[in-house]
C-alpha positions in Angstrom: 58.0 79.3 158.5 60.1 78.3 161.5 61.6 81.0 163.8 64.8 82.6 163.9 66.8 81.9 166.8 68.4 84.3 169.1 70.8 87.4 167.9 74.0 86.1 167.3 77.4 88.0 167.2 78.8 89.1 163.8 81.1 86.6 162.2 84.0 88.8 161.6 84.3 89.5 165.6 83.8 85.7 166.1 86.7 84.8 163.9 88.9 87.2 165.5 88.0 85.9 169.0 86.2 82.8 169.3 86.9 80.7 166.0 90.6 80.4 166.9 90.1 78.7 169.7 90.6 74.6 168.5 87.5 73.8 170.8 85.4 76.1 167.9 87.1 74.8 164.9 83.7 73.0 164.6 82.2 75.9 163.1 85.0 76.7 160.6 84.3 73.0 159.8 80.5 73.3 159.0 81.2 76.5 156.9 84.0 75.0 155.0 81.7 71.5 154.2 79.1 73.6 153.1 80.8 76.0 150.7 83.5 73.0 149.2 80.4 70.7 149.1 82.7 68.1 151.2 81.5 66.5 154.7 84.8 65.5 155.5 86.7 68.4 155.7 88.5 69.0 158.9 90.0 71.9 160.5 93.4 70.5 161.7 95.2 73.7 162.7 95.1 77.5 162.7 98.4 78.8 160.7 99.9 82.1 161.2 101.5 84.1 158.3 102.5 87.6 157.7 99.2 88.1 156.1 97.1 87.1 159.0 99.3 88.7 162.1 97.9 91.9 163.7 98.8 94.9 161.8 97.2 98.2 162.3 97.1 98.8 158.4 96.0 95.2 157.5 93.5 94.6 160.2 91.7 98.5 159.8 89.4 96.8 157.4 89.5 93.1 157.3 89.5 90.0 159.4 91.3 86.3 157.9 92.2 83.4 159.5 94.7 80.8 157.6 93.5 77.1 157.9 95.1 73.8 157.3 92.7 71.0 156.9 93.0 67.6 156.7 93.9 67.5 153.3 96.9 69.4 153.6 95.2 72.4 152.0 95.8 75.9 153.3 92.6 77.8 153.1 92.4 81.5 153.5 89.2 83.1 155.0 88.8 86.4 155.0 86.2 88.8 155.4 86.0 92.3 153.9 84.0 95.1 154.9 84.7 98.1 152.6 85.4 98.7 149.0 88.8 98.0 148.0 89.5 98.9 144.0 92.8 96.5 144.1 90.7 93.8 145.8 91.5 91.1 143.5 95.3 91.7 143.0 96.0 91.4 147.1 94.1 88.2 146.9 96.0 86.8 144.3 99.0 88.2 146.1 97.9 86.9 149.4 97.6 83.2 148.0 100.8 83.6 146.3 102.3 84.2 149.5 100.9 81.5 151.4 102.4 79.4 148.9 106.1 80.6 149.4 105.5 80.7 153.0 104.5 77.5 153.7 107.2 76.1 151.3 110.2 75.1 153.0 113.6 75.5 151.8 115.2 72.5 150.0 111.8 71.0 149.5 110.9 69.7 146.0 108.3 71.2 144.1 106.0 68.1 144.1 105.6 69.0 148.0 103.7 72.5 147.3 100.4 72.5 149.2 97.2 73.9 147.3 95.6 77.0 148.6 92.1 77.9 148.9 90.8 81.7 149.1 87.4 82.4 150.5 86.5 86.1 150.4 83.3 86.9 152.3 82.8 90.2 150.8 80.6 93.2 152.1 80.8 95.2 149.1 80.3 95.0 145.6 83.0 94.6 143.1 82.9 93.8 139.3 79.5 93.1 136.9 77.4 90.3 138.1 74.2 89.2 139.5 75.0 86.2 141.5 76.2 86.4 145.5 78.8 83.6 145.2 81.8 82.9 142.4 84.4 80.3 142.2 87.4 80.7 140.1 90.0 77.9 139.6 93.1 77.5 136.7 92.2 75.2 133.9 94.2 74.2 130.4 92.0 74.2 127.3 92.8 73.1 124.0 93.0 76.0 121.9 91.6 73.6 118.9 88.6 71.5 120.3 88.5 73.0 123.9 89.1 69.7 125.8 90.8 70.0 129.5 94.4 69.2 129.6 94.2 66.6 132.7 97.5 66.0 134.7 97.9 62.8 136.9 100.1 62.2 139.8 101.3 58.5 141.5 99.6 58.2 144.9 101.0 55.0 146.8 99.2 53.7 150.0 101.0 54.5 152.9 101.6 51.1 154.0 103.3 50.2 150.2 105.4 53.1 150.4 107.2 52.0 153.4 107.3 48.4 152.2 108.8 49.9 148.8 106.0 48.3 146.7 105.9 49.4 143.1 101.7 49.5 142.9 100.2 53.1 142.8 97.2 54.5 141.4 96.8 57.7 139.3 95.1 61.1 140.8 94.3 64.1 138.7 96.9 67.0 140.2 94.8 69.6 141.8 97.9 72.1 142.9 96.8 75.6 141.1 94.9 78.4 144.0 91.2 78.2 143.6 89.3 81.3 144.7 85.7 81.6 146.3 84.3 85.3 146.4 81.0 85.4 148.3 78.9 88.8 148.1 76.8 88.8 151.1 74.6 91.9 149.9 73.4 90.2 146.9 72.0 87.3 148.7 68.3 87.0 148.7 67.8 85.3 151.9 66.3 81.9 150.0 67.7 79.2 150.9 68.5 76.7 147.6 71.7 75.1 149.2 73.4 74.2 152.4 76.1 77.2 152.0 72.7 79.7 151.8 72.4 78.9 155.3 75.4 80.4 156.4 75.1 83.5 154.1 71.7 83.9 156.0 73.8 83.6 158.8 76.6 86.6 157.5 73.8 88.6 156.9 71.4 88.6 159.4 73.6 87.4 162.5 70.8 84.9 162.8 69.9 81.3 162.4 66.5 79.6 161.8 65.3 76.5 163.7 65.2 74.4 160.3 68.9 74.8 159.4 70.5 71.6 159.0 73.7 72.4 157.4 76.6 70.2 159.2 77.6 72.2 162.7 75.5 75.1 161.8 73.6 74.5 165.1 77.0 75.2 167.3 76.8 78.5 166.1 73.7 78.9 168.7 75.8 77.5 171.6 78.7 79.5 170.7 77.9 82.8 169.0 74.8 83.5 171.1 75.0 87.1 172.5 73.3 86.4 175.4 75.8 83.5 176.5 78.6 86.1 176.8 80.1 87.2 179.8 79.9 90.8 181.1 83.0 91.7 180.0 82.9 89.7 176.6 79.7 91.9 175.8 81.3 94.9 177.1 84.2 94.4 174.6 81.8 93.2 171.6 79.8 96.7 172.1 83.1 98.7 172.2 83.9 96.8 168.7 80.4 97.7 167.3 80.7 101.2 168.2 84.3 101.5 166.8 83.3 100.0 163.4 80.3 102.5 163.1 82.6 105.3 163.8 85.0 103.5 161.2 82.0 103.0 158.9 80.8 106.8 159.2 84.6 108.1 158.9 84.9 106.0 155.7 81.2 107.3 154.3 82.1 110.9 155.1 85.5 110.5 153.3 83.4 109.1 150.0 80.5 111.9 150.4 83.1 114.7 150.5 85.1 113.4 147.7 82.2 113.2 145.7 81.1 116.5 146.3 84.3 117.8 145.2 84.0 115.8 141.9 80.7 117.4 141.0 82.0 121.0 141.9 84.8 120.3 139.3 82.5 119.3 137.0 80.2 122.2 137.6 82.7 124.5 137.3 84.3 123.3 133.6 80.4 123.0 132.4 79.8 126.6 133.6 83.2 127.5 131.9 81.7 126.5 128.9 78.1 127.9 128.7 75.7 125.1 130.1 73.0 126.6 132.0 72.8 126.4 135.7 69.5 124.1 135.7 71.3 121.4 133.6 74.5 121.6 135.5 72.0 121.4 138.6 69.9 118.5 137.2 74.1 117.0 136.2 75.4 117.2 139.9 73.1 117.8 142.2 74.1 121.1 143.4 72.2 123.9 144.4 71.5 126.9 142.1 73.4 128.5 144.8 76.3 126.6 144.7 76.8 126.5 140.9 76.5 130.6 140.7 79.2 131.1 143.3 81.8 129.0 141.7 
């Protein structure tokens, strides 16, 4: 087994502070190439929208980037650390908002650009065993379930300038697509290129034999030991604040659970259920139940 390389900084920190710089776009490109299974993806620029601007509420729990790639697509990359019951609704709203924000007034609808939403999540959502899910819009016949294929005319640039009539037909692919990555479900088994990136997200390390495009750049750009003293100090403060935040959330969840159990115990006691059974159901002590 190949040895793991040195400890790397957390990817959410990298997205917020390092990967926004053009010189480091190669790391984003490598991740996108692996996920979308296309080695030709190029990150052209990072865009600003209302969804990824600094905001004390929005940024409390997530980090996101809005990327424009060489195909003209808008790609949202978001890291979410804690459970959010309406997460999918927010993801849908976010992708729709990006479409609207990037559609100039007066432009024809055919100018709408495709949006891809990528969520890197450190919590479970819904019922499923896999760690990677892909969602997209398809039109299927109600009778024989065949797909409706919509095509568009595509002219070569030089032909368009010369006003030639020849063109090719390509399938229209305009609806948003969604990728949900559940880091906690990943079992550290490498089967695909994207698994190497999942290993990085989960363990803050890569292995010597990893070969996914540009993943080796992480060793150079995200190496904790190569950070300056000032950078390390800022990074340490970030980790401390994250630990405090998670402790606050965990404490609130525990308090809520305790209050629910007390309410269940109180109602159960009022209808004559024994203290022993209530204790087994709620985890409360005999003393706590008798004092209700």
